[in-house]
N, C-alpha and C positions, 0 to 999 in steps of 0.2 A: 297290112301289119297290125293286125288286132292284138291288143294286150301289150303293145309296145310302149314303154314308159321311158323313153330316152336311153334305152339300153340297160336300164336298171329295174326291170320288172320283177326281179326276185327280191330286191330291197322293198318294193312297194307291197309285194305279198307278205313279207315278213312283218312290215309295219302294220299292215291291215290284220294280221293274225294276232300281234301283240295287243293291238287296241281292242279288237273284239274280245279277246281273253280277259282284258282288264275290265271291260264293261260287264261281261258275265260275272266275274268274281265280284265286282262292285255290287251288282244286283242281288247276288246271293248273300252277301254281307249285310246288305240293307234289309232284305226280308228277315234274316235271322235276328237283327237288331230290333225291328219292329215287333217281331213275335216275342222276344224276350222282354221288351218294354211293356207289351200288352200283358204278359204274364205277371209281371211285377205289379202292374197297375190293379189287376183283377185280385191279387193277393191282398193289397192294401184296401180294396174296396170290400173285401170280405168282413170288414168291421172288427178285425182282431186288434186289441191294443198290444203295445209292446209288452206288458206284463202277461197277457194271455199267451203270447208266442213264446216267451221265456218259460212259462209254466209247461206248455206243450213240449218244448225242447227238453226240458228237465225230465219230464214224464216219459219221453221216448228214450232217454238216456244219452241224448246227444251232447249234453253239458253236464259238468259235475255239480255237486251241491254248492261248493265254493264259488264256481262261476255263476250259478243261478242267483246265490246271495249277492255277489258282486253286482249283477245286472239290476237286481232290484234296488240296491243301494245307489247305483248310478242314476236309476230313474227317479229316485227321490230327490235328487239334487235339483 
C-alpha cells in the first residue's frame, strides 16, 4: 500500500501542491523585493541630492515648472 495516507492520499497531494506553490511564490517575491531594494540603494549611493534629482526630472519633462518650484520650496523648509 504505497502512497496510502489513511484513505486521503488526494488531500495530501493537494496540500503538498499548495504548500510547494506558496513557497515558490514566496521565493519569487523575496528575490523581486531584494532586487528592488538593491536598485534603490544604488541610486541613492549615486550621490545625487534631492535638488539634482528634481532638476533632472524637470529637464526630462517629467514634472512641470510649478511642481519643480514647489519641490525646491519644500526642500528649503
